Structure formats: C-alpha cells, structure tokens
N, C-alpha and C positions, 0 to 999 in steps of 0.2 A: 113695926115697919110695914109699909103698904105692899100688897100683892103677894101672890103665891111664889114661894121660893126666894123671896127677898127679905127673909127674917134678919139677914145680915147685909144691909144695904144703906147707903145714905138716903136722906129724905129727898134730895134733889141733886141733879148734875148741872153744873154751869159750864157751858161750852164756849171757849174762844172759837173764832171762825178761821181767820187767815193763818195757814200753816198747820192748823189743828184738824179742821174738817177736810181740807184739801190743800195741795201744794200751790196755793194761790199767789204767794208772794213773788217768787222768781219766775214762775211759769204763767202768771196772770197779770198781777198789778204792774210788775216791771215792764212787761211787753206793752201793756196799755199806756203807761207813761211815755215810753219811747215812741209809740205811734202817735200820741197826742202832740209830742214835741215836733215830730216830723211833719204832721199835718199843719202845724202852725209856722212851719218854715224855720224852726230853731235847729241849731246844730248840736244841741244837748243829746247825749246818749248815756244811759245808765247801764254799764256792764254789770256782771254778776258781783264783782268785788265792790264796786261803787254802791250798788243797791244794798248789799249786805250791811255796809257801813251806815247807810241812810236809815236802815230799819231801827236804829237807836232813837229815831225821831218818830213819834206816833202821829198818824194822820197824814193824808195825802197833801193837802195844801201846806201844812206845816213842814212836811218833808221837802216840797218844792221850794218853799221860802228859805229853808236852811241851806239848800243846795245853791240857790241863786245868790244869796248874800255871802256865804262863807266859802264856797268853792268857785263859783263863776265870778264873784266879785261885782255883781250887777245889782241894780235896783229895778224891781218890777212891781207894778201897781197891784193892789188887792183885786181890782177888777180883772186884770190880766191873769192872775193866778186862779181866780174863780172860773174864768173861761177855760183855762187849761184843765182844771179839775173836771169840769163838765164834759169836755172832750175825752179826757181819760176814762171817765165813767162809761161813756158810750162805747169806747173801744173795749173796755172790760166786759160789758154786757155781750158784745159780739163774740168775744173769746169764749165766754161761758156758754152762750147759746149754740156755738159751733161744736160743743162737746170737747173742748180742749182741756178741761179740768175734770178730775175724778176724785171721788172720796178716797181718803187714805185708808189703809187696812184697819179693819175693826170698828170703824166709826159707825157704819150702818148697823152692824151687829149689836154693838153696845147700846146705841140709841134705841134700837127696837126692843132690846131686853129691858131697858129702863121704862119704856112706854108700856110694855106688857105687865111690868110689875107695879104700874101706877105711880111711878116717881114723877115729880115735877122736873121740868127741864127748861133751861133758859140759854140764850146766847148773850155773851158779854164781849163786845168787840169795839175796837177803835174805828172800824170801817163804817161808812155811811149806810143808812138803811136801804138805799137803792141797790147798792152792791150786794148786800147781804141777801136781799130778797131775790135778786137774779140768781145767785149761787144756790140758794136753798130750793127755789122752784125747779132748777135744773137737776140737782143732785139728790134732793130729799123731799120730793113732792108729797109722798105718802106720810112722811113723819113731821112735816111742817106744823100740823095742828098740835103736836106734842110740845112744840117750842112756844109756849104761851107767852113767855116774857122775852122781850128783846131790849137790850140796852146797847145802843149804837153810839157812834162818835158824836152825833148831834144831840144826844140826850144828856151829855155831861159837860160841865165847865172845864174839867181837867181829865185828860185821857191817860191811859196806862203809861207809865208805872203808877200813876195815882190810883188809889183804891176806890175812887168815887163810883165807878161803874159797877163794881161788885157790891158795894154798899147799897147802891140803888136797887140792884137785882134782889138782894136779900129783903129789902123793905117791900118790894112788890110781891115777893113770894110769901112774905110773912114768916120767914125763917131766921134762925140765928146761925152764926158761922159754923158752930160745931155740928150742924146737921147736914152740911153740904160738902161736896167735893168739886173743885174746879179742874178743868182739863185745859192745859195751856201748852204752848210750844216755845215760848221766848222768855228771856230773862225779864223783860218789861212786864209781860203778862203774869209771870210768877210773882214779881214784886207787887203788882196790883192785887192779886188774889190773897197772898199771904199778908199784905198790908191791911186787908179787911178781916184777917184772922181765919182765912179759909184754907183747909188742907188742899194741897194741889198735886196732881199728877202732871208731869211734863212729858209730852210725846215729841221728841226732837224732830224738826222738819229739815228739809233741804236748806232752808234759810238759816237755821240755828245750829245745825249739826257741828259746825266748826267752833262753836263757843267752848271756852274752857270749862271743865267740870265744875269749877267754883262758881260759875255763873248760875248754876242750878242748885246751889247748896241748900236752899230753903225748901226744895221739893220733897214731898213725902215719898215720891218714887219718880225715877227718870227712866223712860223706856224709848225704844227705837220707834215704835208705833203701837197701836192697840191690839193688833194681832187678829188673824183669822185662822180657820182650821188648816189651810194650806200655806199659811204665811205667819208662823209664830213670831211673837215679839221677843226682843231681847231686853231683859231688865238690867239696866246699867247701874242703878242704885235703888234700894228699897226692898220690900219683901219679895221673896221668890214667887214666880208665877208658873206653877206646873202646867204644861200644855201651851204656854205662851199666848193665852188669850185673856186680856184684861176683862174682868167680870165685875158685877156689882159687889159680889162678896170680896173680891180683891180690893176694890175702892173703899169698902167699909173698914178695912184694916188701917187705912190712912187716917181714919178719924180717931183711932185709939190713942190715948195719951202715952 
C-alpha cells in the first residue's frame, strides 16, 4: 500500500459530495431552489420534510420535474426547468461563496491523511460539475489537486442509485472494487457504491439521519460523522473505532471479507 503509515489502507477513497463533505442538501441546495422559485415568481416552497422526500430523486432538474408533475400537478417545459436550474445554481454559488456551508467533522482530516499517504481520491456525485467546483474551491482549495477524478451528474447516463458513476470512477482510476472504499451519506449513494461492488462507509447527514437503520443495511459501517479530536464520531454499525476518528486503517477493515 502507498505511503508511510498506510500499510493498512485502501488504494483509493471515493467521496460523495452533498451531505458527505458538507451539509449541502438542507442548508444549501434546498435554499437555492426556494430562492430560484421566488425569483421566478413561483409560489413553490420546499420545506424540510418536502425536500427530504424529494431526495429520493437524484438530480436537480429531475427533482423539479418530479415535484411539478406528481405534487403540483402541472406541466412545465424542459426549457423552463433548465432556466430554473441555472438560477438555482447561481443562488447555490452565492450561498457557498458567502461562507454559509462548512466541512463536516473529520472530512478535511481524513482527506489530508489520504493525500499524505499517496492514496488516489475521487468524487462521485449526482451534482453538476459547476456546483461541485464552487463547493470545493471554497471549502477544500488546498486539497482539490488530490481529487484528480471527478464523476459528476452530467458525466453519466444514469445517476445514483445506479452504479454507473462508481463504475466510471473505477475505470478512470484503473482500480477494481476490492481496492477502494466509498464514503456516502444516503441510501441512494450506498446502493450505487455497493452496486459497483465497493465497500462503503455511510456518514449520516442531516438529510438522511431520519432514515430507518434498514436503509443502510449494506454499509460496511454507519457513523454519525468522520470525527475530529474534539468531536468524536459515533459508530452506529460496523467495527468499533477507538477515539472516534475514522482513519485509513479503519477503512481498510471494511475491505476484509
């Protein structure tokens, strides 16, 4: 295995973005959608419960289309949805650049440890590349070069829970499933990663904390977050983690048969 002190580490970490790196779903994307709706003169408003239910639909335009047709009972053109999505992306960038979003505990620590150990790292997300770039530039500018592979929503034909994104990341990295660990926060992301044969750690977010335990049954470990020295993680399922900080050595355990 690469790097000093990483004799027990995966060959690569594959990171989900929304809800995993930062609490972007409820505190970022939801607010941006609502601001886009208001700017367009629409009466639509996604409260917390509504947005949590809509998270079962991957992708911003797909989420709006589902809401419009099944909840609002309306027909909206593809051009109108695309315009709303562009407005939403602009509002999301403003939220990010205003410093409204922050890394979740342990993300910077673990990503830096993987970089120091020489591990490959990638992002695999249903979000668009523009939103991903805005978030990473704001929250992880020094570590962005370590994320050499990005698989975003526009890079795949089928979004999570389909495994295509993870399969594409493996191909770009030149690795096989048994060499890597995915870090996710949602049942859809877990299904996508495990569907590609990848061991997965789930770090529950504000958006997914209310999901029943069975929704994460396929995870190698389920934790409250990744943990920092002053904010230890709680392991809800999986190997114990003395000290409450998810490490490369801990993730290596998830690869064991």
